[in-house]
N, CA, C and O of each residue as an XYZ file, in Angstrom:
608
protein
N     -86.609    -38.697    -84.670
C     -85.320    -37.889    -84.972
C     -84.286    -38.476    -83.388
O     -83.131    -38.875    -83.539
N     -84.656    -38.446    -82.611
C     -83.748    -38.814    -81.360
C     -83.160    -40.150    -81.594
O     -81.964    -40.421    -81.489
N     -84.121    -40.967    -81.922
C     -84.205    -42.367    -82.136
C     -82.865    -43.038    -82.934
O     -81.999    -43.883    -82.709
N     -83.287    -42.054    -84.075
C     -82.259    -42.144    -85.243
C     -81.104    -41.838    -85.119
O     -80.320    -42.407    -85.880
N     -80.516    -40.780    -84.073
C     -79.355    -40.354    -83.908
C     -78.717    -41.091    -82.904
O     -77.542    -40.853    -82.627
N     -79.512    -42.169    -82.188
C     -79.008    -42.948    -81.041
C     -78.372    -44.228    -81.713
O     -77.491    -44.815    -81.085
N     -78.734    -44.663    -82.860
C     -78.234    -45.874    -83.246
C     -77.216    -45.500    -84.465
O     -77.367    -44.341    -84.850
N     -76.493    -46.033    -84.958
C     -75.890    -45.808    -86.324
C     -77.056    -46.034    -87.427
O     -77.748    -47.050    -87.368
N     -77.251    -45.068    -88.424
C     -78.040    -45.102    -89.445
C     -77.455    -45.894    -90.591
O     -76.244    -45.975    -90.800
N     -78.397    -46.474    -91.325
C     -77.546    -47.365    -92.699
C     -76.858    -46.617    -93.183
O     -77.027    -45.398    -93.163
N     -75.831    -47.283    -93.780
C     -74.638    -46.466    -94.255
C     -74.935    -45.297    -95.321
O     -74.288    -44.262    -95.482
N     -76.233    -45.790    -96.097
C     -76.510    -44.834    -97.366
C     -77.233    -43.506    -96.571
O     -77.551    -42.524    -97.243
N     -77.444    -43.534    -95.272
C     -77.940    -42.418    -94.976
C     -77.291    -41.568    -93.917
O     -77.825    -40.716    -93.206
N     -75.844    -42.023    -93.951
C     -74.817    -41.276    -92.909
C     -74.307    -39.972    -94.067
O     -73.799    -40.028    -95.187
N     -74.607    -39.141    -93.425
C     -73.659    -37.957    -94.030
C     -72.153    -37.876    -94.334
O     -71.673    -37.222    -95.260
N     -71.469    -38.606    -93.455
C     -70.068    -38.858    -93.297
C     -69.725    -39.904    -94.590
O     -68.643    -40.008    -95.168
N     -70.775    -40.525    -94.820
C     -70.309    -41.758    -96.081
C     -70.716    -40.740    -97.362
O     -69.912    -40.635    -98.289
N     -71.912    -40.036    -97.387
C     -72.309    -39.585    -98.374
C     -71.258    -38.394    -98.907
O     -71.321    -38.069   -100.092
N     -70.461    -37.861    -98.173
C     -69.424    -36.842    -98.437
C     -68.135    -37.461    -98.983
O     -67.375    -37.032    -99.850
N     -68.080    -38.669    -98.195
C     -66.881    -39.548    -98.531
C     -66.963    -40.374    -99.992
O     -66.035    -40.589   -100.772
N     -68.053    -40.677   -100.084
C     -68.330    -41.459   -101.436
C     -68.567    -40.301   -102.685
O     -68.328    -40.590   -103.858
N     -69.035    -39.043   -102.297
C     -68.984    -38.318   -103.444
C     -67.515    -37.717   -103.653
O     -67.070    -37.305   -104.725
N     -66.971    -37.740   -102.649
C     -65.556    -37.080   -102.657
C     -64.540    -38.213   -103.793
O     -63.836    -38.002   -104.780
N     -64.840    -39.151   -103.202
C     -64.255    -40.312   -104.143
C     -64.690    -40.296   -105.666
O     -63.851    -40.359   -106.565
N     -65.835    -40.223   -105.865
C     -66.414    -40.005   -107.283
C     -65.983    -38.855   -107.825
O     -65.843    -38.953   -109.044
N     -65.676    -37.633   -107.306
C     -65.445    -36.436   -107.775
C     -63.930    -36.852   -108.146
O     -63.450    -36.465   -109.212
N     -63.136    -37.703   -107.189
C     -61.608    -37.972   -107.836
C     -61.576    -38.766   -108.950
O     -60.551    -38.652   -109.623
N     -62.656    -39.771   -109.456
C     -62.733    -40.432   -110.352
C     -63.140    -39.706   -111.615
O     -62.944    -40.328   -112.659
N     -63.623    -38.611   -111.694
C     -63.738    -37.661   -112.646
C     -62.793    -37.047   -112.956
O     -62.566    -36.802   -114.140
N     -61.952    -36.617   -111.907
C     -60.728    -35.683   -112.341
C     -59.668    -36.466   -112.647
O     -58.709    -36.007   -113.268
N     -59.722    -37.612   -112.283
C     -58.425    -38.658   -112.751
C     -57.968    -38.516   -114.031
O     -56.898    -37.935   -114.215
N     -58.712    -39.029   -115.105
C     -58.190    -38.989   -116.329
C     -57.592    -37.570   -116.773
O     -56.477    -37.406   -117.268
N     -58.423    -36.700   -116.537
C     -57.859    -35.437   -117.044
C     -56.592    -35.051   -116.482
O     -55.730    -34.582   -117.225
N     -56.333    -35.234   -114.939
C     -55.187    -34.879   -114.608
C     -54.104    -36.092   -114.964
O     -52.916    -35.815   -115.128
N     -54.521    -37.241   -115.055
C     -53.530    -38.172   -115.718
C     -52.866    -37.681   -117.072
O     -51.670    -37.846   -117.312
N     -53.884    -36.974   -118.055
C     -53.180    -36.460   -118.998
C     -51.926    -35.126   -119.017
O     -51.103    -34.806   -119.875
N     -52.241    -34.575   -117.663
C     -51.328    -33.416   -117.415
C     -50.202    -33.829   -116.598
O     -49.237    -33.127   -116.298
N     -50.450    -35.234   -116.213
C     -49.153    -35.874   -115.382
C     -49.398    -35.222   -113.962
O     -48.440    -34.665   -113.425
N     -50.735    -35.261   -113.262
C     -50.652    -34.572   -111.894
C     -51.745    -35.583   -111.187
O     -52.614    -36.287   -111.702
N     -51.406    -35.405   -109.948
C     -52.336    -36.140   -109.004
C     -53.214    -34.995   -108.606
O     -52.911    -33.826   -108.844
N     -54.448    -35.406   -107.916
C     -55.329    -34.268   -107.495
C     -54.712    -33.461   -106.255
O     -55.102    -32.337   -105.939
N     -53.848    -34.067   -105.689
C     -53.150    -33.055   -104.367
C     -52.168    -32.100   -104.971
O     -51.974    -30.974   -104.513
N     -51.589    -32.567   -105.962
C     -50.597    -31.587   -106.691
C     -51.813    -30.654   -107.283
O     -51.915    -29.512   -106.834
N     -52.498    -30.996   -108.022
C     -53.559    -30.067   -108.674
C     -53.949    -29.011   -107.806
O     -54.084    -27.864   -108.231
N     -54.184    -29.393   -106.338
C     -54.819    -28.201   -105.627
C     -53.722    -27.190   -104.933
O     -53.894    -26.024   -104.576
N     -52.389    -28.108   -104.847
C     -51.093    -27.157   -104.821
C     -51.006    -25.915   -105.800
O     -50.876    -24.751   -105.421
N     -51.100    -26.355   -107.178
C     -51.113    -25.645   -108.059
C     -52.057    -24.601   -108.041
O     -51.623    -23.452   -107.958
N     -53.221    -24.786   -108.101
C     -54.593    -24.091   -107.561
C     -54.520    -22.919   -106.853
O     -55.081    -21.860   -107.135
N     -53.567    -23.234   -105.609
C     -53.170    -22.237   -104.933
C     -51.921    -21.391   -105.519
O     -51.869    -20.206   -105.189
N     -51.268    -21.726   -106.065
C     -50.274    -20.927   -106.602
C     -50.452    -20.029   -107.728
O     -49.774    -19.036   -107.994
N     -51.705    -20.622   -108.517
C     -52.254    -19.777   -109.470
C     -52.816    -18.502   -108.873
O     -52.643    -17.424   -109.441
N     -53.562    -18.623   -107.607
C     -54.183    -17.629   -106.794
C     -52.827    -16.579   -106.481
O     -52.916    -15.382   -106.754
N     -51.572    -17.165   -105.882
C     -50.594    -16.318   -105.794
C     -49.290    -17.035   -105.617
O     -49.052    -17.776   -104.664
N     -48.615    -16.817   -106.413
C     -47.660    -17.311   -106.879
C     -46.314    -16.929   -105.615
O     -46.300    -15.837   -105.047
N     -45.433    -17.838   -105.377
C     -44.334    -17.453   -104.393
C     -44.566    -17.533   -103.124
O     -43.815    -17.042   -102.281
N     -45.889    -18.313   -102.795
C     -46.230    -18.648   -101.298
C     -45.154    -19.402   -100.765
O     -44.218    -19.842   -101.432
N     -45.344    -19.568    -99.296
C     -44.667    -20.027    -98.659
C     -45.068    -21.730    -98.474
O     -46.239    -21.918    -98.806
N     -44.570    -22.621    -98.156
C     -44.870    -23.998    -97.841
C     -45.979    -23.852    -96.865
O     -47.095    -24.250    -97.199
N     -45.803    -23.353    -95.756
C     -46.781    -22.979    -94.679
C     -48.203    -22.525    -95.376
O     -49.266    -23.144    -95.332
N     -47.937    -21.308    -96.014
C     -48.997    -20.410    -96.772
C     -50.039    -21.657    -97.417
O     -51.241    -21.823    -97.207
N     -49.325    -22.257    -98.067
C     -49.797    -23.281    -99.234
C     -50.486    -24.105    -98.357
O     -51.683    -24.176    -98.635
N     -50.102    -24.825    -97.284
C     -50.606    -25.816    -96.468
C     -51.816    -25.187    -95.655
O     -52.765    -25.908    -95.346
N     -51.785    -23.902    -95.324
C     -53.055    -23.379    -94.413
C     -53.956    -23.121    -95.702
O     -55.150    -23.185    -95.411
N     -53.757    -22.896    -96.812
C     -54.878    -22.643    -97.813
C     -55.561    -23.701    -98.202
O     -56.720    -23.624    -98.608
N     -54.799    -24.950    -98.096
C     -55.430    -26.293    -98.243
C     -55.819    -27.002    -96.928
O     -56.080    -28.202    -96.844
N     -55.827    -26.129    -95.931
C     -56.046    -27.026    -94.614
C     -55.440    -28.203    -94.309
O     -56.106    -29.091    -93.777
N     -54.130    -28.381    -94.590
C     -52.989    -29.385    -94.536
C     -52.196    -28.911    -93.873
O     -52.146    -27.689    -93.733
N     -51.190    -29.895    -93.163
C     -49.884    -29.953    -92.539
C     -48.834    -29.518    -93.458
O     -48.822    -30.031    -94.577
N     -47.951    -28.648    -93.150
C     -46.848    -28.527    -94.088
C     -46.056    -29.747    -94.590
O     -45.562    -29.846    -95.713
N     -46.004    -30.619    -93.652
C     -45.179    -32.110    -94.070
C     -45.928    -32.822    -95.007
O     -45.423    -33.709    -95.695
N     -47.187    -32.468    -95.084
C     -47.936    -33.027    -96.342
C     -47.840    -32.250    -97.535
O     -47.964    -32.767    -98.645
N     -47.642    -31.121    -97.374
C     -47.426    -30.378    -98.788
C     -45.778    -30.300    -99.434
O     -45.488    -30.027   -100.599
N     -44.752    -30.647    -98.230
C     -43.653    -30.802    -98.963
C     -43.248    -31.830    -99.771
O     -42.338    -31.569   -100.558
N     -43.717    -32.972    -99.766
C     -43.420    -34.099   -100.719
C     -44.261    -33.810   -102.043
O     -43.874    -34.248   -103.126
N     -45.297    -33.141   -101.930
C     -46.025    -32.986   -103.312
C     -45.325    -31.982   -103.975
O     -45.057    -32.167   -105.162
N     -44.976    -30.944   -103.420
C     -44.029    -30.039   -103.849
C     -42.654    -30.170   -104.452
O     -42.143    -29.386   -105.251
N     -42.159    -31.204   -103.986
C     -40.767    -31.955   -104.363
C     -41.284    -32.682   -105.660
O     -40.685    -32.538   -106.725
N     -42.188    -33.313   -105.569
C     -42.531    -33.901   -106.709
C     -42.929    -33.054   -107.818
O     -42.597    -33.503   -108.916
N     -43.551    -31.949   -107.827
C     -43.877    -30.993   -108.648
C     -42.653    -30.274   -109.130
O     -42.655    -29.794   -110.264
N     -41.760    -30.183   -108.460
C     -40.353    -29.483   -108.539
C     -39.489    -30.669   -109.432
O     -38.867    -30.384   -110.455
N     -39.542    -31.611   -109.037
C     -38.765    -32.842   -109.879
C     -39.411    -32.999   -111.409
O     -38.677    -33.373   -112.324
N     -40.568    -32.750   -111.604
C     -41.456    -32.512   -112.577
C     -41.231    -31.322   -113.617
O     -41.619    -31.347   -114.785
N     -40.463    -30.158   -112.934
C     -40.318    -28.989   -113.899
C     -41.348    -28.551   -113.783
O     -41.737    -28.517   -114.950
N     -42.432    -28.014   -112.944
C     -43.712    -27.415   -112.579
C     -43.437    -26.033   -111.925
O     -43.631    -24.943   -112.464
N     -42.885    -26.283   -110.502
C     -42.501    -25.352   -109.383
C     -40.877    -25.282   -109.311
O     -40.149    -26.008   -109.988
N     -40.439    -24.349   -108.439
C     -39.243    -24.458   -108.002
C     -39.255    -24.104   -106.407
O     -40.255    -23.570   -105.926
N     -38.505    -24.309   -105.872
C     -38.344    -24.232   -104.469
C     -36.994    -23.104   -103.980
O     -35.871    -23.310   -104.439
N     -37.190    -22.199   -103.242
C     -36.238    -21.460   -102.686
C     -36.502    -20.710   -101.681
O     -37.526    -20.035   -101.572
N     -35.372    -20.790   -100.676
C     -35.151    -20.248    -99.240
C     -35.686    -18.639    -99.389
O     -35.293    -18.003   -100.367
N     -36.667    -17.940    -98.317
C     -37.150    -16.747    -98.481
C     -35.897    -16.065    -97.800
O     -35.260    -16.582    -96.881
N     -35.611    -14.755    -98.408
C     -34.482    -13.967    -98.405
C     -34.458    -13.504    -97.055
O     -33.336    -13.413    -96.557
N     -35.545    -13.155    -96.269
C     -36.008    -12.446    -95.342
C     -35.851    -13.601    -94.069
O     -35.262    -13.274    -93.039
N     -36.257    -14.567    -94.187
C     -36.328    -15.793    -93.176
C     -36.010    -16.754    -93.849
O     -36.781    -17.102    -94.743
N     -34.625    -17.567    -93.604
C     -34.290    -18.546    -94.710
C     -34.791    -20.129    -93.904
O     -34.330    -21.229    -94.209
N     -35.761    -19.887    -92.911
C     -36.576    -20.979    -92.392
C     -37.587    -21.266    -93.414
O     -38.074    -22.386    -93.571
N     -37.905    -20.187    -94.134
C     -39.144    -20.545    -95.066
C     -38.788    -20.518    -96.187
O     -37.995    -19.683    -96.624
N     -39.542    -21.827    -97.143
C     -39.391    -22.042    -98.319
C     -40.444    -21.766    -99.108
O     -41.481    -22.414    -98.964
N     -40.336    -20.667   -100.159
C     -41.128    -20.266   -101.237
C     -41.292    -21.169   -102.252
O     -40.311    -21.810   -102.629
N     -42.497    -21.349   -102.821
C     -42.667    -22.175   -103.791
C     -43.235    -21.183   -105.088
O     -44.305    -20.580   -105.006
N     -42.387    -21.121   -106.229
C     -42.783    -20.545   -107.498
C     -42.889    -21.193   -108.512
O     -42.080    -22.081   -108.781
N     -44.171    -20.804   -109.491
C     -44.206    -21.724   -110.660
C     -43.171    -21.546   -111.586
O     -42.395    -20.598   -111.462
N     -43.056    -22.498   -112.667
C     -42.165    -22.556   -113.832
C     -43.026    -22.091   -114.655
O     -44.207    -21.939   -114.345
N     -42.486    -21.775   -115.944
C     -43.259    -21.604   -117.174
C     -43.957    -22.942   -117.310
O     -45.038    -22.886   -117.897
N     -43.642    -23.890   -116.974
C     -44.656    -25.218   -117.401
C     -45.772    -25.129   -116.351
O     -46.875    -25.520   -116.733
N     -45.646    -24.580   -114.811
C     -46.371    -24.397   -114.040
C     -47.497    -23.541   -114.400
O     -48.662    -23.841   -114.140
N     -47.150    -22.495   -114.988
C     -48.003    -21.450   -115.683
C     -48.722    -21.957   -116.796
O     -49.850    -21.494   -116.962
N     -48.278    -22.868   -117.645
C     -49.119    -23.241   -118.632
C     -49.807    -24.463   -118.293
O     -50.523    -24.944   -119.172
N     -49.726    -25.049   -117.197
C     -50.700    -26.110   -116.925
C     -52.226    -25.313   -116.472
O     -53.331    -25.856   -116.468
N     -51.967    -24.115   -116.163
C     -53.225    -23.424   -115.770
C     -54.210    -23.438   -116.994
O     -55.361    -23.874   -116.970
N     -53.639    -22.954   -117.935
C     -54.582    -22.842   -119.351
C     -54.625    -24.338   -119.764
O     -55.785    -24.708   -119.949
N     -53.795    -25.195   -119.939
C     -54.031    -26.862   -120.217
C     -55.144    -27.259   -119.247
O     -56.044    -27.891   -119.798
N     -55.293    -27.061   -118.041
C     -56.211    -27.649   -117.158
C     -57.546    -26.773   -117.188
O     -58.497    -27.220   -116.546
N     -57.715    -25.514   -117.902
C     -58.935    -24.842   -117.781
C     -60.256    -25.673   -118.363
O     -61.375    -25.412   -117.922
N     -60.063    -26.630   -119.320
C     -61.396    -27.215   -119.892
C     -62.035    -28.140   -118.627
O     -63.248    -28.335   -118.550
N     -61.174    -28.630   -117.746
C     -61.659    -29.356   -116.627
C     -62.762    -28.961   -115.906
O     -63.568    -29.799   -115.503
N     -62.923    -27.544   -115.654
C     -63.744    -26.823   -114.845
C     -65.207    -27.255   -115.651
O     -66.140    -27.642   -114.948
N     -65.364    -27.184   -117.028
C     -66.397    -27.504   -117.868
C     -66.873    -28.913   -117.777
O     -68.056    -29.253   -117.819
N     -65.892    -29.665   -117.656
C     -66.105    -31.321   -117.743
C     -66.803    -31.508   -116.695
O     -67.911    -32.040   -116.761
N     -66.139    -31.006   -115.300
C     -66.433    -31.433   -113.919
C     -67.974    -31.163   -113.743
O     -68.793    -31.965   -113.295
N     -68.218    -29.861   -114.187
C     -69.506    -29.270   -113.830
C     -70.605    -29.970   -114.858
O     -71.741    -29.936   -114.386
N     -70.523    -30.519   -115.999
C     -71.323    -31.105   -116.857
C     -71.510    -32.720   -116.243
O     -72.452    -33.485   -116.451
N     -70.216    -32.961   -115.377
C     -70.364    -34.386   -114.953
C     -71.543    -34.297   -113.669
O     -72.306    -35.234   -113.437
N     -71.545    -33.121   -112.955
C     -72.541    -33.206   -111.900
C     -74.014    -33.393   -112.193
O     -74.748    -33.986   -111.403
N     -74.501    -32.807   -113.504
C     -75.559    -32.797   -113.652
C     -76.573    -31.927   -113.141
O     -77.799    -32.019   -113.200
N     -75.690    -30.905   -112.532
C     -76.540    -29.784   -111.598
C     -76.485    -28.708   -112.141
O     -75.438    -28.471   -112.744
N     -77.495    -27.725   -112.141
C     -77.450    -26.370   -112.984
C     -76.365    -25.515   -111.960
O     -76.201    -25.931   -110.813
N     -75.795    -24.563   -112.338
C     -74.817    -23.829   -111.913
C     -75.408    -23.330   -110.446
O     -74.804    -23.489   -109.386
N     -76.438    -22.826   -110.557
C     -76.943    -22.088   -108.845
C     -76.989    -23.614   -107.936
O     -76.588    -23.593   -106.772
N     -77.405    -24.675   -108.434
C     -77.126    -25.834   -107.659
C     -75.779    -26.159   -107.100
O     -75.678    -26.519   -105.927
N     -74.714    -26.047   -107.903
C     -73.505    -26.068   -107.578
C     -72.764    -25.267   -106.652
O     -71.875    -25.625   -105.880
N     -73.249    -24.147   -106.837
C     -73.156    -23.063   -106.152
C     -73.354    -22.821   -104.883
O     -72.505    -22.355   -104.123
N     -74.795    -23.211   -104.516
C     -75.404    -23.685   -103.521
C     -75.096    -24.766   -102.773
O     -75.235    -24.637   -101.557
N     -74.677    -25.894   -103.232
C     -74.160    -27.226   -102.621
C     -72.758    -26.743   -102.246
O     -72.468    -26.964   -101.070
N     -71.987    -26.239   -102.853
C     -70.629    -25.631   -102.740
C     -70.651    -24.790   -101.104
O     -69.929    -25.001   -100.129
N     -71.497    -24.039   -101.242
C     -71.636    -23.086   -100.137
C     -71.967    -23.907    -98.842
O     -71.255    -23.714    -97.857
N     -72.976    -24.792    -98.772
C     -73.612    -25.685    -97.974
C     -72.024    -26.689    -97.209
O     -71.742    -26.893    -96.028
N     -71.514    -26.985    -98.108
C     -70.480    -28.119    -97.902
C     -69.410    -27.211    -97.233
O     -68.785    -27.647    -96.266
N     -69.191    -26.022    -97.694
C     -68.198    -25.227    -97.011
C     -68.536    -24.639    -95.763
O     -67.603    -24.438    -94.986
N     -69.845    -24.280    -95.370
C     -70.350    -24.202    -94.142
C     -70.183    -25.351    -93.359
O     -69.931    -25.083    -92.185
N     -70.233    -26.361    -93.587
C     -70.457    -27.319    -92.946
C     -69.001    -27.694    -92.544
O     -68.857    -27.963    -91.351
N     -67.989    -27.752    -93.268
C     -66.755    -27.730    -93.192
C     -66.205    -26.712    -91.881
O     -65.573    -27.158    -90.923
N     -66.525    -25.491    -92.028
C     -66.473    -24.639    -91.010
C     -66.954    -24.903    -89.491
O     -66.310    -24.599    -88.487
N     -68.166    -25.506    -89.526
C     -68.982    -25.723    -88.509
C     -68.057    -26.917    -87.828
O     -67.545    -26.756    -86.720
N     -67.912    -27.993    -88.512
C     -66.998    -28.675    -87.914
C     -65.599    -28.553    -87.395
O     -65.142    -29.128    -86.407
N     -65.031    -27.786    -88.138
C     -63.588    -27.303    -87.746
C     -63.849    -26.580    -86.421
O     -63.212    -26.945    -85.433
N     -64.716    -25.608    -86.327
C     -65.139    -25.059    -84.946
C     -65.533    -25.880    -84.056
O     -65.332    -25.533    -82.892
N     -66.110    -27.018    -84.265
C     -66.448    -28.007    -83.176
C     -65.495    -28.688    -82.623
O     -65.425    -28.853    -81.406
N     -64.564    -29.208    -83.562
C     -63.136    -29.763    -83.490
C     -62.222    -29.117    -82.392
O     -61.708    -29.686    -81.429
N     -62.124    -27.608    -82.808
C     -61.424    -26.639    -81.998
C     -61.994    -26.600    -80.631
O     -61.336    -26.513    -79.595
N     -63.152    -26.666    -80.722
C     -63.944    -26.463    -79.257
C     -63.844    -27.791    -78.388
O     -63.830    -27.596    -77.172
N     -63.783    -28.914    -78.754
C     -63.584    -30.302    -78.192
C     -62.426    -30.218    -78.069
O     -62.043    -31.064    -77.261
N     -61.449    -29.490    -78.542
C     -59.866    -29.963    -78.167
C     -59.484    -29.198    -76.835
O     -58.374    -29.358    -76.328
C-alpha cells in the first residue's frame, strides 16, 4: 500500500478523479432539467438554500454552500434579473444584502421537485446506498476541510 501512495496511481484509481468525474456526470444528468427551468446548477443550489430559509444574507448563502460571497453575488444578480429573487439591504445593517424569493422563485421549488426522482433513478443505486454514499462523501469533505485548516 505504501508503494501505491508514493507514486501517482493510474487515473482511474485516483479518488480525486473519481469524485471529479462523478460530479461532472451528475451535472450532465441535471443539465437538461435545469435548462428547462432556465437555471444553471449553481443558481439551483442558491435556490435550494433559499427554499430552506428565505431572506438569508449573501454571506449566509455563501457559507451554506461553502463558497465565497464574491462567487454568490453574480449568481444572485442573474437570478434577480430573471425575476426569481430580489435583493434588499438589511434594515439593521446596511452592509448586508438579503436575498428573498419572488413568487417565481417559490414556484420553481414545485417545478423542480421531479428532478430528485429522475436523478435518483439515474444513479442506479438503492435509496440506502445513496444515503450511505452521501454520508461518506460529506464525511470526506469535512475531513478534507479540517486537514486544509490544519495545514494553513
